[in-house]
mmJSON file of the N, C-alpha and C atoms, coordinates in Angstrom:
{"data_MODEL":{"atom_site":{
"group_PDB":["ATOM","ATOM","ATOM","ATOM","ATOM","ATOM","ATOM","ATOM","ATOM","ATOM","ATOM","ATOM","ATOM","ATOM","ATOM","ATOM","ATOM","ATOM","ATOM","ATOM","ATOM","ATOM","ATOM","ATOM","ATOM","ATOM","ATOM","ATOM","ATOM","ATOM","ATOM","ATOM","ATOM","ATOM","ATOM","ATOM","ATOM","ATOM","ATOM","ATOM","ATOM","ATOM","ATOM","ATOM","ATOM","ATOM","ATOM","ATOM","ATOM","ATOM","ATOM","ATOM","ATOM","ATOM","ATOM","ATOM","ATOM","ATOM","ATOM","ATOM","ATOM","ATOM","ATOM","ATOM","ATOM","ATOM","ATOM","ATOM","ATOM","ATOM","ATOM","ATOM","ATOM","ATOM","ATOM","ATOM","ATOM","ATOM","ATOM","ATOM","ATOM","ATOM","ATOM","ATOM","ATOM","ATOM","ATOM","ATOM","ATOM","ATOM","ATOM","ATOM","ATOM","ATOM","ATOM","ATOM","ATOM","ATOM","ATOM","ATOM","ATOM","ATOM","ATOM","ATOM","ATOM","ATOM","ATOM","ATOM","ATOM","ATOM","ATOM","ATOM","ATOM","ATOM","ATOM","ATOM","ATOM","ATOM","ATOM","ATOM","ATOM","ATOM","ATOM","ATOM","ATOM","ATOM","ATOM","ATOM","ATOM","ATOM","ATOM","ATOM","ATOM","ATOM","ATOM","ATOM","ATOM","ATOM","ATOM","ATOM","ATOM","ATOM","ATOM","ATOM","ATOM","ATOM","ATOM","ATOM","ATOM","ATOM","ATOM","ATOM","ATOM","ATOM","ATOM","ATOM","ATOM","ATOM","ATOM","ATOM","ATOM","ATOM","ATOM","ATOM","ATOM","ATOM","ATOM","ATOM","ATOM","ATOM","ATOM","ATOM","ATOM","ATOM","ATOM","ATOM","ATOM","ATOM","ATOM","ATOM","ATOM","ATOM","ATOM","ATOM","ATOM","ATOM","ATOM","ATOM","ATOM","ATOM","ATOM","ATOM","ATOM","ATOM","ATOM","ATOM","ATOM","ATOM","ATOM","ATOM","ATOM","ATOM","ATOM","ATOM","ATOM","ATOM","ATOM","ATOM","ATOM","ATOM","ATOM","ATOM","ATOM","ATOM","ATOM","ATOM","ATOM","ATOM","ATOM","ATOM","ATOM","ATOM","ATOM","ATOM","ATOM","ATOM","ATOM","ATOM","ATOM","ATOM","ATOM","ATOM","ATOM","ATOM"],
"id":[1,2,3,4,5,6,7,8,9,10,11,12,13,14,15,16,17,18,19,20,21,22,23,24,25,26,27,28,29,30,31,32,33,34,35,36,37,38,39,40,41,42,43,44,45,46,47,48,49,50,51,52,53,54,55,56,57,58,59,60,61,62,63,64,65,66,67,68,69,70,71,72,73,74,75,76,77,78,79,80,81,82,83,84,85,86,87,88,89,90,91,92,93,94,95,96,97,98,99,100,101,102,103,104,105,106,107,108,109,110,111,112,113,114,115,116,117,118,119,120,121,122,123,124,125,126,127,128,129,130,131,132,133,134,135,136,137,138,139,140,141,142,143,144,145,146,147,148,149,150,151,152,153,154,155,156,157,158,159,160,161,162,163,164,165,166,167,168,169,170,171,172,173,174,175,176,177,178,179,180,181,182,183,184,185,186,187,188,189,190,191,192,193,194,195,196,197,198,199,200,201,202,203,204,205,206,207,208,209,210,211,212,213,214,215,216,217,218,219,220,221,222,223,224,225,226,227,228,229,230,231,232,233,234],
"type_symbol":["N","C","C","N","C","C","N","C","C","N","C","C","N","C","C","N","C","C","N","C","C","N","C","C","N","C","C","N","C","C","N","C","C","N","C","C","N","C","C","N","C","C","N","C","C","N","C","C","N","C","C","N","C","C","N","C","C","N","C","C","N","C","C","N","C","C","N","C","C","N","C","C","N","C","C","N","C","C","N","C","C","N","C","C","N","C","C","N","C","C","N","C","C","N","C","C","N","C","C","N","C","C","N","C","C","N","C","C","N","C","C","N","C","C","N","C","C","N","C","C","N","C","C","N","C","C","N","C","C","N","C","C","N","C","C","N","C","C","N","C","C","N","C","C","N","C","C","N","C","C","N","C","C","N","C","C","N","C","C","N","C","C","N","C","C","N","C","C","N","C","C","N","C","C","N","C","C","N","C","C","N","C","C","N","C","C","N","C","C","N","C","C","N","C","C","N","C","C","N","C","C","N","C","C","N","C","C","N","C","C","N","C","C","N","C","C","N","C","C","N","C","C","N","C","C","N","C","C","N","C","C","N","C","C"],
"label_atom_id":["N","CA","C","N","CA","C","N","CA","C","N","CA","C","N","CA","C","N","CA","C","N","CA","C","N","CA","C","N","CA","C","N","CA","C","N","CA","C","N","CA","C","N","CA","C","N","CA","C","N","CA","C","N","CA","C","N","CA","C","N","CA","C","N","CA","C","N","CA","C","N","CA","C","N","CA","C","N","CA","C","N","CA","C","N","CA","C","N","CA","C","N","CA","C","N","CA","C","N","CA","C","N","CA","C","N","CA","C","N","CA","C","N","CA","C","N","CA","C","N","CA","C","N","CA","C","N","CA","C","N","CA","C","N","CA","C","N","CA","C","N","CA","C","N","CA","C","N","CA","C","N","CA","C","N","CA","C","N","CA","C","N","CA","C","N","CA","C","N","CA","C","N","CA","C","N","CA","C","N","CA","C","N","CA","C","N","CA","C","N","CA","C","N","CA","C","N","CA","C","N","CA","C","N","CA","C","N","CA","C","N","CA","C","N","CA","C","N","CA","C","N","CA","C","N","CA","C","N","CA","C","N","CA","C","N","CA","C","N","CA","C","N","CA","C","N","CA","C","N","CA","C","N","CA","C","N","CA","C","N","CA","C","N","CA","C","N","CA","C","N","CA","C"],
"label_alt_id":[null,null,null,null,null,null,null,null,null,null,null,null,null,null,null,null,null,null,null,null,null,null,null,null,null,null,null,null,null,null,null,null,null,null,null,null,null,null,null,null,null,null,null,null,null,null,null,null,null,null,null,null,null,null,null,null,null,null,null,null,null,null,null,null,null,null,null,null,null,null,null,null,null,null,null,null,null,null,null,null,null,null,null,null,null,null,null,null,null,null,null,null,null,null,null,null,null,null,null,null,null,null,null,null,null,null,null,null,null,null,null,null,null,null,null,null,null,null,null,null,null,null,null,null,null,null,null,null,null,null,null,null,null,null,null,null,null,null,null,null,null,null,null,null,null,null,null,null,null,null,null,null,null,null,null,null,null,null,null,null,null,null,null,null,null,null,null,null,null,null,null,null,null,null,null,null,null,null,null,null,null,null,null,null,null,null,null,null,null,null,null,null,null,null,null,null,null,null,null,null,null,null,null,null,null,null,null,null,null,null,null,null,null,null,null,null,null,null,null,null,null,null,null,null,null,null,null,null,null,null,null,null,null,null],
"label_comp_id":["MET","MET","MET","ALA","ALA","ALA","GLU","GLU","GLU","ALA","ALA","ALA","LYS","LYS","LYS","PHE","PHE","PHE","GLU","GLU","GLU","THR","THR","THR","ALA","ALA","ALA","MET","MET","MET","LYS","LYS","LYS","ARG","ARG","ARG","LEU","LEU","LEU","GLU","GLU","GLU","GLU","GLU","GLU","ILE","ILE","ILE","VAL","VAL","VAL","SER","SER","SER","LYS","LYS","LYS","MET","MET","MET","GLU","GLU","GLU","GLY","GLY","GLY","GLY","GLY","GLY","GLU","GLU","GLU","LEU","LEU","LEU","THR","THR","THR","LEU","LEU","LEU","ASP","ASP","ASP","GLU","GLU","GLU","SER","SER","SER","LEU","LEU","LEU","LYS","LYS","LYS","LEU","LEU","LEU","PHE","PHE","PHE","GLU","GLU","GLU","GLU","GLU","GLU","GLY","GLY","GLY","ILE","ILE","ILE","LYS","LYS","LYS","LEU","LEU","LEU","SER","SER","SER","ARG","ARG","ARG","ILE","ILE","ILE","LEU","LEU","LEU","ASN","ASN","ASN","LYS","LYS","LYS","LYS","LYS","LYS","LEU","LEU","LEU","ALA","ALA","ALA","GLU","GLU","GLU","ALA","ALA","ALA","GLU","GLU","GLU","ARG","ARG","ARG","LYS","LYS","LYS","VAL","VAL","VAL","GLU","GLU","GLU","VAL","VAL","VAL","LEU","LEU","LEU","VAL","VAL","VAL","LYS","LYS","LYS","ASP","ASP","ASP","GLU","GLU","GLU","ALA","ALA","ALA","GLY","GLY","GLY","LYS","LYS","LYS","LEU","LEU","LEU","LYS","LYS","LYS","ALA","ALA","ALA","GLU","GLU","GLU","PRO","PRO","PRO","PHE","PHE","PHE","ASP","ASP","ASP","GLU","GLU","GLU","GLY","GLY","GLY","GLU","GLU","GLU","THR","THR","THR","SER","SER","SER","GLU","GLU","GLU"],
"label_asym_id":["A","A","A","A","A","A","A","A","A","A","A","A","A","A","A","A","A","A","A","A","A","A","A","A","A","A","A","A","A","A","A","A","A","A","A","A","A","A","A","A","A","A","A","A","A","A","A","A","A","A","A","A","A","A","A","A","A","A","A","A","A","A","A","A","A","A","A","A","A","A","A","A","A","A","A","A","A","A","A","A","A","A","A","A","A","A","A","A","A","A","A","A","A","A","A","A","A","A","A","A","A","A","A","A","A","A","A","A","A","A","A","A","A","A","A","A","A","A","A","A","A","A","A","A","A","A","A","A","A","A","A","A","A","A","A","A","A","A","A","A","A","A","A","A","A","A","A","A","A","A","A","A","A","A","A","A","A","A","A","A","A","A","A","A","A","A","A","A","A","A","A","A","A","A","A","A","A","A","A","A","A","A","A","A","A","A","A","A","A","A","A","A","A","A","A","A","A","A","A","A","A","A","A","A","A","A","A","A","A","A","A","A","A","A","A","A","A","A","A","A","A","A","A","A","A","A","A","A","A","A","A","A","A","A"],
"label_entity_id":["1","1","1","1","1","1","1","1","1","1","1","1","1","1","1","1","1","1","1","1","1","1","1","1","1","1","1","1","1","1","1","1","1","1","1","1","1","1","1","1","1","1","1","1","1","1","1","1","1","1","1","1","1","1","1","1","1","1","1","1","1","1","1","1","1","1","1","1","1","1","1","1","1","1","1","1","1","1","1","1","1","1","1","1","1","1","1","1","1","1","1","1","1","1","1","1","1","1","1","1","1","1","1","1","1","1","1","1","1","1","1","1","1","1","1","1","1","1","1","1","1","1","1","1","1","1","1","1","1","1","1","1","1","1","1","1","1","1","1","1","1","1","1","1","1","1","1","1","1","1","1","1","1","1","1","1","1","1","1","1","1","1","1","1","1","1","1","1","1","1","1","1","1","1","1","1","1","1","1","1","1","1","1","1","1","1","1","1","1","1","1","1","1","1","1","1","1","1","1","1","1","1","1","1","1","1","1","1","1","1","1","1","1","1","1","1","1","1","1","1","1","1","1","1","1","1","1","1","1","1","1","1","1","1"],
"label_seq_id":[1,1,1,2,2,2,3,3,3,4,4,4,5,5,5,6,6,6,7,7,7,8,8,8,9,9,9,10,10,10,11,11,11,12,12,12,13,13,13,14,14,14,15,15,15,16,16,16,17,17,17,18,18,18,19,19,19,20,20,20,21,21,21,22,22,22,23,23,23,24,24,24,25,25,25,26,26,26,27,27,27,28,28,28,29,29,29,30,30,30,31,31,31,32,32,32,33,33,33,34,34,34,35,35,35,36,36,36,37,37,37,38,38,38,39,39,39,40,40,40,41,41,41,42,42,42,43,43,43,44,44,44,45,45,45,46,46,46,47,47,47,48,48,48,49,49,49,50,50,50,51,51,51,52,52,52,53,53,53,54,54,54,55,55,55,56,56,56,57,57,57,58,58,58,59,59,59,60,60,60,61,61,61,62,62,62,63,63,63,64,64,64,65,65,65,66,66,66,67,67,67,68,68,68,69,69,69,70,70,70,71,71,71,72,72,72,73,73,73,74,74,74,75,75,75,76,76,76,77,77,77,78,78,78],
"pdbx_PDB_ins_code":[null,null,null,null,null,null,null,null,null,null,null,null,null,null,null,null,null,null,null,null,null,null,null,null,null,null,null,null,null,null,null,null,null,null,null,null,null,null,null,null,null,null,null,null,null,null,null,null,null,null,null,null,null,null,null,null,null,null,null,null,null,null,null,null,null,null,null,null,null,null,null,null,null,null,null,null,null,null,null,null,null,null,null,null,null,null,null,null,null,null,null,null,null,null,null,null,null,null,null,null,null,null,null,null,null,null,null,null,null,null,null,null,null,null,null,null,null,null,null,null,null,null,null,null,null,null,null,null,null,null,null,null,null,null,null,null,null,null,null,null,null,null,null,null,null,null,null,null,null,null,null,null,null,null,null,null,null,null,null,null,null,null,null,null,null,null,null,null,null,null,null,null,null,null,null,null,null,null,null,null,null,null,null,null,null,null,null,null,null,null,null,null,null,null,null,null,null,null,null,null,null,null,null,null,null,null,null,null,null,null,null,null,null,null,null,null,null,null,null,null,null,null,null,null,null,null,null,null,null,null,null,null,null,null],
"Cartn_x":[105.382,104.273,104.471,105.2,105.447,104.075,103.222,101.711,100.629,100.938,100.407,99.211,97.897,97.107,97.308,96.925,97.358,97.006,95.351,95.284,95.771,95.87,96.803,97.817,98.885,100.076,100.3,99.123,99.095,98.606,97.667,97.382,98.883,99.594,100.619,101.645,101.91,102.711,102.189,100.981,100.313,100.866,100.945,101.138,102.625,103.455,105.02,105.014,104.906,104.965,104.392,103.183,102.373,103.77,104.006,105.142,106.229,106.832,107.992,107.806,106.849,106.668,106.416,105.873,105.442,107.015,108.364,109.866,110.004,109.416,109.614,110.489,110.788,111.343,112.923,113.464,114.871,115.665,116.49,117.234,117.083,117.247,117.136,116.041,114.991,113.273,113.317,113.322,113.25,113.986,115.123,115.896,115.141,114.687,113.979,112.372,111.536,110.442,110.999,111.622,112.167,112.393,113.285,113.371,111.8,111.371,109.744,109.26,108.918,108.232,108.807,110.255,110.674,110.234,110.033,109.825,108.112,107.518,106.044,105.787,106.5,106.305,106.658,107.573,107.986,107.095,106.251,105.301,103.961,103.612,102.357,102.663,103.892,104.203,103.996,104.554,104.374,102.66,102.107,100.841,99.482,100.345,99.816,100.031,101.019,101.909,100.89,100.849,99.822,98.926,98.164,96.744,96.494,97.12,97.389,97.57,98.358,98.405,97.266,96.085,94.962,93.802,94.088,93.018,92.76,91.786,91.265,90.115,90.092,88.858,88.636,87.232,86.237,86.002,86.59,86.219,85.422,84.987,83.834,84.949,85.154,86.117,85.312,86.056,85.363,84.085,83.662,82.354,81.33,81.679,80.938,80.656,81.679,81.404,82.503,82.317,82.924,84.152,85.307,86.43,87.12,88.024,88.554,90.371,90.543,92.122,93.056,93.89,94.748,94.597,94.514,94.669,95.586,95.595,96.758,96.468,97.367,97.442,96.874,97.639,97.998,96.613,95.934,94.541,93.598,92.548,91.659,90.052,89.305,88.088,86.773,86.014,84.959,83.643],
"Cartn_y":[99.241,100.43,101.78,102.135,103.425,104.045,103.255,103.483,103.332,103.079,103.22,104.056,103.483,104.914,105.565,106.872,107.58,107.266,106.663,106.135,105.103,104.298,103.327,103.547,104.567,104.898,105.458,106.251,107.092,106.187,104.852,104.111,103.547,102.894,102.441,103.07,104.437,105.41,105.366,105.445,105.727,104.64,103.126,102.243,102.058,102.458,102.578,103.535,104.727,105.886,104.947,104.298,103.804,102.721,101.982,100.847,101.709,102.369,103.037,103.647,104.575,105.159,104.267,102.873,102.09,101.902,101.886,101.033,99.795,99.062,97.77,96.973,97.764,97.129,97.136,96.42,96.531,97.386,97.976,98.818,98.464,97.316,97.013,97.118,96.396,96.874,98.278,99.014,100.559,100.935,100.788,101.372,100.634,99.516,99.181,99.931,99.987,100.77,102.136,102.932,104.191,104.477,103.375,103.543,103.659,102.636,102.522,103.766,104.168,105.454,106.738,106.748,108.05,107.73,106.431,106.246,106.658,106.251,106.481,107.902,108.679,110.015,110.844,110.533,110.696,110.74,109.372,109.095,109.769,110.313,110.834,112.331,112.728,114.246,114.616,113.41,113.657,113.669,112.599,112.652,113.828,114.628,115.997,116.794,116.994,117.989,117.87,116.529,116.603,117.008,116.737,117.05,118.413,119.068,120.65,121.272,120.416,121.02,121.106,120.02,119.807,120.947,121.171,121.923,123.247,123.643,125.031,125.479,127.003,127.727,128.685,128.349,129.099,130.634,131.479,132.934,133.863,134.978,135.58,136.683,137.116,137.958,139.225,140.198,141.681,141.525,140.647,140.83,140.007,139.428,138.441,136.95,136.756,135.578,134.378,133.169,132.48,131.84,131.64,131.119,130.315,129.443,128.722,129.058,129.324,129.913,128.308,128.588,127.83,128.1,127.203,127.498,128.211,129.345,130.029,130.134,129.294,129.086,130.513,131.24,132.659,133.667,133.202,133.973,133.294,134.151,133.47,134.033,133.043,133.726,133.761,134.371,134.632,133.9],
"Cartn_z":[94.887,95.481,95.217,94.134,93.659,92.977,92.64,92.151,93.263,94.512,95.588,95.648,96.328,96.166,97.267,97.638,98.332,99.874,99.819,100.97,101.628,100.881,101.18,101.458,100.949,101.565,102.836,102.667,104.054,105.064,105.213,106.284,106.351,105.549,105.781,107.142,106.352,107.18,108.391,108.47,109.959,110.662,109.964,111.319,111.22,110.314,110.54,111.849,111.787,112.853,114.287,114.252,115.51,116.003,115.184,115.497,116.078,115.233,115.6,116.958,117.32,118.507,119.59,119.324,120.341,121.251,120.472,120.817,121.495,120.745,120.963,120.018,118.577,117.936,117.903,117.081,117.403,116.354,116.09,115.505,114.047,113.757,112.377,111.98,112.854,112.464,112.13,113.002,112.841,111.726,111.635,110.318,109.256,108.892,107.703,107.859,108.489,108.682,108.272,108.86,108.62,107.209,106.723,105.08,104.134,104.659,103.785,104.276,105.087,105.715,104.799,104.962,103.572,102.181,101.543,100.406,100.191,101.419,101.444,101.492,102.341,102.312,101.217,100.182,98.883,97.957,97.922,97.09,97.599,98.886,98.872,98.788,98.991,98.857,97.109,96.307,94.929,94.589,94.972,94.692,95.329,96.089,96.62,95.998,95.319,94.534,92.989,92.392,91.211,91.538,92.557,93.035,93.096,93.477,93.93,92.345,91.364,90.109,89.587,89.776,88.725,89.517,90.7,91.498,90.722,90.284,89.608,90.675,90.529,90.75,89.777,90.087,89.405,89.779,88.811,89.49,88.132,88.42,87.736,86.88,85.37,84.844,85.083,84.492,84.458,83.834,82.984,82.035,82.981,84.32,84.792,84.543,83.677,83.357,84.052,84.331,85.455,84.237,84.831,83.884,85.095,84.638,85.467,85.491,86.481,87.093,87.77,87.689,88.728,90.2,91.073,92.513,92.825,93.611,94.326,95.868,96.61,97.607,98.544,98.101,98.538,98.628,97.837,97.845,98.623,99.249,99.683,99.04,98.614,98.237,99.21,99.351,100.06,99.75],
"occupancy":[1.0,1.0,1.0,1.0,1.0,1.0,1.0,1.0,1.0,1.0,1.0,1.0,1.0,1.0,1.0,1.0,1.0,1.0,1.0,1.0,1.0,1.0,1.0,1.0,1.0,1.0,1.0,1.0,1.0,1.0,1.0,1.0,1.0,1.0,1.0,1.0,1.0,1.0,1.0,1.0,1.0,1.0,1.0,1.0,1.0,1.0,1.0,1.0,1.0,1.0,1.0,1.0,1.0,1.0,1.0,1.0,1.0,1.0,1.0,1.0,1.0,1.0,1.0,1.0,1.0,1.0,1.0,1.0,1.0,1.0,1.0,1.0,1.0,1.0,1.0,1.0,1.0,1.0,1.0,1.0,1.0,1.0,1.0,1.0,1.0,1.0,1.0,1.0,1.0,1.0,1.0,1.0,1.0,1.0,1.0,1.0,1.0,1.0,1.0,1.0,1.0,1.0,1.0,1.0,1.0,1.0,1.0,1.0,1.0,1.0,1.0,1.0,1.0,1.0,1.0,1.0,1.0,1.0,1.0,1.0,1.0,1.0,1.0,1.0,1.0,1.0,1.0,1.0,1.0,1.0,1.0,1.0,1.0,1.0,1.0,1.0,1.0,1.0,1.0,1.0,1.0,1.0,1.0,1.0,1.0,1.0,1.0,1.0,1.0,1.0,1.0,1.0,1.0,1.0,1.0,1.0,1.0,1.0,1.0,1.0,1.0,1.0,1.0,1.0,1.0,1.0,1.0,1.0,1.0,1.0,1.0,1.0,1.0,1.0,1.0,1.0,1.0,1.0,1.0,1.0,1.0,1.0,1.0,1.0,1.0,1.0,1.0,1.0,1.0,1.0,1.0,1.0,1.0,1.0,1.0,1.0,1.0,1.0,1.0,1.0,1.0,1.0,1.0,1.0,1.0,1.0,1.0,1.0,1.0,1.0,1.0,1.0,1.0,1.0,1.0,1.0,1.0,1.0,1.0,1.0,1.0,1.0,1.0,1.0,1.0,1.0,1.0,1.0,1.0,1.0,1.0,1.0,1.0,1.0],
"B_iso_or_equiv":[0.0,0.0,0.0,0.0,0.0,0.0,0.0,0.0,0.0,0.0,0.0,0.0,0.0,0.0,0.0,0.0,0.0,0.0,0.0,0.0,0.0,0.0,0.0,0.0,0.0,0.0,0.0,0.0,0.0,0.0,0.0,0.0,0.0,0.0,0.0,0.0,0.0,0.0,0.0,0.0,0.0,0.0,0.0,0.0,0.0,0.0,0.0,0.0,0.0,0.0,0.0,0.0,0.0,0.0,0.0,0.0,0.0,0.0,0.0,0.0,0.0,0.0,0.0,0.0,0.0,0.0,0.0,0.0,0.0,0.0,0.0,0.0,0.0,0.0,0.0,0.0,0.0,0.0,0.0,0.0,0.0,0.0,0.0,0.0,0.0,0.0,0.0,0.0,0.0,0.0,0.0,0.0,0.0,0.0,0.0,0.0,0.0,0.0,0.0,0.0,0.0,0.0,0.0,0.0,0.0,0.0,0.0,0.0,0.0,0.0,0.0,0.0,0.0,0.0,0.0,0.0,0.0,0.0,0.0,0.0,0.0,0.0,0.0,0.0,0.0,0.0,0.0,0.0,0.0,0.0,0.0,0.0,0.0,0.0,0.0,0.0,0.0,0.0,0.0,0.0,0.0,0.0,0.0,0.0,0.0,0.0,0.0,0.0,0.0,0.0,0.0,0.0,0.0,0.0,0.0,0.0,0.0,0.0,0.0,0.0,0.0,0.0,0.0,0.0,0.0,0.0,0.0,0.0,0.0,0.0,0.0,0.0,0.0,0.0,0.0,0.0,0.0,0.0,0.0,0.0,0.0,0.0,0.0,0.0,0.0,0.0,0.0,0.0,0.0,0.0,0.0,0.0,0.0,0.0,0.0,0.0,0.0,0.0,0.0,0.0,0.0,0.0,0.0,0.0,0.0,0.0,0.0,0.0,0.0,0.0,0.0,0.0,0.0,0.0,0.0,0.0,0.0,0.0,0.0,0.0,0.0,0.0,0.0,0.0,0.0,0.0,0.0,0.0,0.0,0.0,0.0,0.0,0.0,0.0],
"pdbx_formal_charge":[null,null,null,null,null,null,null,null,null,null,null,null,null,null,null,null,null,null,null,null,null,null,null,null,null,null,null,null,null,null,null,null,null,null,null,null,null,null,null,null,null,null,null,null,null,null,null,null,null,null,null,null,null,null,null,null,null,null,null,null,null,null,null,null,null,null,null,null,null,null,null,null,null,null,null,null,null,null,null,null,null,null,null,null,null,null,null,null,null,null,null,null,null,null,null,null,null,null,null,null,null,null,null,null,null,null,null,null,null,null,null,null,null,null,null,null,null,null,null,null,null,null,null,null,null,null,null,null,null,null,null,null,null,null,null,null,null,null,null,null,null,null,null,null,null,null,null,null,null,null,null,null,null,null,null,null,null,null,null,null,null,null,null,null,null,null,null,null,null,null,null,null,null,null,null,null,null,null,null,null,null,null,null,null,null,null,null,null,null,null,null,null,null,null,null,null,null,null,null,null,null,null,null,null,null,null,null,null,null,null,null,null,null,null,null,null,null,null,null,null,null,null,null,null,null,null,null,null,null,null,null,null,null,null],
"auth_seq_id":[1,1,1,2,2,2,3,3,3,4,4,4,5,5,5,6,6,6,7,7,7,8,8,8,9,9,9,10,10,10,11,11,11,12,12,12,13,13,13,14,14,14,15,15,15,16,16,16,17,17,17,18,18,18,19,19,19,20,20,20,21,21,21,22,22,22,23,23,23,24,24,24,25,25,25,26,26,26,27,27,27,28,28,28,29,29,29,30,30,30,31,31,31,32,32,32,33,33,33,34,34,34,35,35,35,36,36,36,37,37,37,38,38,38,39,39,39,40,40,40,41,41,41,42,42,42,43,43,43,44,44,44,45,45,45,46,46,46,47,47,47,48,48,48,49,49,49,50,50,50,51,51,51,52,52,52,53,53,53,54,54,54,55,55,55,56,56,56,57,57,57,58,58,58,59,59,59,60,60,60,61,61,61,62,62,62,63,63,63,64,64,64,65,65,65,66,66,66,67,67,67,68,68,68,69,69,69,70,70,70,71,71,71,72,72,72,73,73,73,74,74,74,75,75,75,76,76,76,77,77,77,78,78,78],
"auth_comp_id":["MET","MET","MET","ALA","ALA","ALA","GLU","GLU","GLU","ALA","ALA","ALA","LYS","LYS","LYS","PHE","PHE","PHE","GLU","GLU","GLU","THR","THR","THR","ALA","ALA","ALA","MET","MET","MET","LYS","LYS","LYS","ARG","ARG","ARG","LEU","LEU","LEU","GLU","GLU","GLU","GLU","GLU","GLU","ILE","ILE","ILE","VAL","VAL","VAL","SER","SER","SER","LYS","LYS","LYS","MET","MET","MET","GLU","GLU","GLU","GLY","GLY","GLY","GLY","GLY","GLY","GLU","GLU","GLU","LEU","LEU","LEU","THR","THR","THR","LEU","LEU","LEU","ASP","ASP","ASP","GLU","GLU","GLU","SER","SER","SER","LEU","LEU","LEU","LYS","LYS","LYS","LEU","LEU","LEU","PHE","PHE","PHE","GLU","GLU","GLU","GLU","GLU","GLU","GLY","GLY","GLY","ILE","ILE","ILE","LYS","LYS","LYS","LEU","LEU","LEU","SER","SER","SER","ARG","ARG","ARG","ILE","ILE","ILE","LEU","LEU","LEU","ASN","ASN","ASN","LYS","LYS","LYS","LYS","LYS","LYS","LEU","LEU","LEU","ALA","ALA","ALA","GLU","GLU","GLU","ALA","ALA","ALA","GLU","GLU","GLU","ARG","ARG","ARG","LYS","LYS","LYS","VAL","VAL","VAL","GLU","GLU","GLU","VAL","VAL","VAL","LEU","LEU","LEU","VAL","VAL","VAL","LYS","LYS","LYS","ASP","ASP","ASP","GLU","GLU","GLU","ALA","ALA","ALA","GLY","GLY","GLY","LYS","LYS","LYS","LEU","LEU","LEU","LYS","LYS","LYS","ALA","ALA","ALA","GLU","GLU","GLU","PRO","PRO","PRO","PHE","PHE","PHE","ASP","ASP","ASP","GLU","GLU","GLU","GLY","GLY","GLY","GLU","GLU","GLU","THR","THR","THR","SER","SER","SER","GLU","GLU","GLU"],
"auth_asym_id":["A","A","A","A","A","A","A","A","A","A","A","A","A","A","A","A","A","A","A","A","A","A","A","A","A","A","A","A","A","A","A","A","A","A","A","A","A","A","A","A","A","A","A","A","A","A","A","A","A","A","A","A","A","A","A","A","A","A","A","A","A","A","A","A","A","A","A","A","A","A","A","A","A","A","A","A","A","A","A","A","A","A","A","A","A","A","A","A","A","A","A","A","A","A","A","A","A","A","A","A","A","A","A","A","A","A","A","A","A","A","A","A","A","A","A","A","A","A","A","A","A","A","A","A","A","A","A","A","A","A","A","A","A","A","A","A","A","A","A","A","A","A","A","A","A","A","A","A","A","A","A","A","A","A","A","A","A","A","A","A","A","A","A","A","A","A","A","A","A","A","A","A","A","A","A","A","A","A","A","A","A","A","A","A","A","A","A","A","A","A","A","A","A","A","A","A","A","A","A","A","A","A","A","A","A","A","A","A","A","A","A","A","A","A","A","A","A","A","A","A","A","A","A","A","A","A","A","A","A","A","A","A","A","A"],
"auth_atom_id":["N","CA","C","N","CA","C","N","CA","C","N","CA","C","N","CA","C","N","CA","C","N","CA","C","N","CA","C","N","CA","C","N","CA","C","N","CA","C","N","CA","C","N","CA","C","N","CA","C","N","CA","C","N","CA","C","N","CA","C","N","CA","C","N","CA","C","N","CA","C","N","CA","C","N","CA","C","N","CA","C","N","CA","C","N","CA","C","N","CA","C","N","CA","C","N","CA","C","N","CA","C","N","CA","C","N","CA","C","N","CA","C","N","CA","C","N","CA","C","N","CA","C","N","CA","C","N","CA","C","N","CA","C","N","CA","C","N","CA","C","N","CA","C","N","CA","C","N","CA","C","N","CA","C","N","CA","C","N","CA","C","N","CA","C","N","CA","C","N","CA","C","N","CA","C","N","CA","C","N","CA","C","N","CA","C","N","CA","C","N","CA","C","N","CA","C","N","CA","C","N","CA","C","N","CA","C","N","CA","C","N","CA","C","N","CA","C","N","CA","C","N","CA","C","N","CA","C","N","CA","C","N","CA","C","N","CA","C","N","CA","C","N","CA","C","N","CA","C","N","CA","C","N","CA","C","N","CA","C","N","CA","C","N","CA","C","N","CA","C","N","CA","C"],
"pdbx_PDB_model_num":[1,1,1,1,1,1,1,1,1,1,1,1,1,1,1,1,1,1,1,1,1,1,1,1,1,1,1,1,1,1,1,1,1,1,1,1,1,1,1,1,1,1,1,1,1,1,1,1,1,1,1,1,1,1,1,1,1,1,1,1,1,1,1,1,1,1,1,1,1,1,1,1,1,1,1,1,1,1,1,1,1,1,1,1,1,1,1,1,1,1,1,1,1,1,1,1,1,1,1,1,1,1,1,1,1,1,1,1,1,1,1,1,1,1,1,1,1,1,1,1,1,1,1,1,1,1,1,1,1,1,1,1,1,1,1,1,1,1,1,1,1,1,1,1,1,1,1,1,1,1,1,1,1,1,1,1,1,1,1,1,1,1,1,1,1,1,1,1,1,1,1,1,1,1,1,1,1,1,1,1,1,1,1,1,1,1,1,1,1,1,1,1,1,1,1,1,1,1,1,1,1,1,1,1,1,1,1,1,1,1,1,1,1,1,1,1,1,1,1,1,1,1,1,1,1,1,1,1,1,1,1,1,1,1]
}}}
C-alpha cells in the first residue's frame, strides 16, 4: 500500500476512524486498525509534502515579467 493513491488512502483512513469511533471493536481489532491508520497517515503526509514542494507561484519581477517561484506558506498574494 506504500504507493496507494492519495484519495484511496484518505478514504481508507476515514473508514478506519469511523470504525474505531463506533466502539464495537475488540482490543486486537482496534490495535490492528490503529497500526494501519498510522501507516496511512505517514503515506498521506509524505504525499502532501511532495505536492507542496511541487507547487509554484507565478509572480512579477521588477521588470514586470512573470517568473515562477517556490510556494511560500508565510506569504499571501493579492
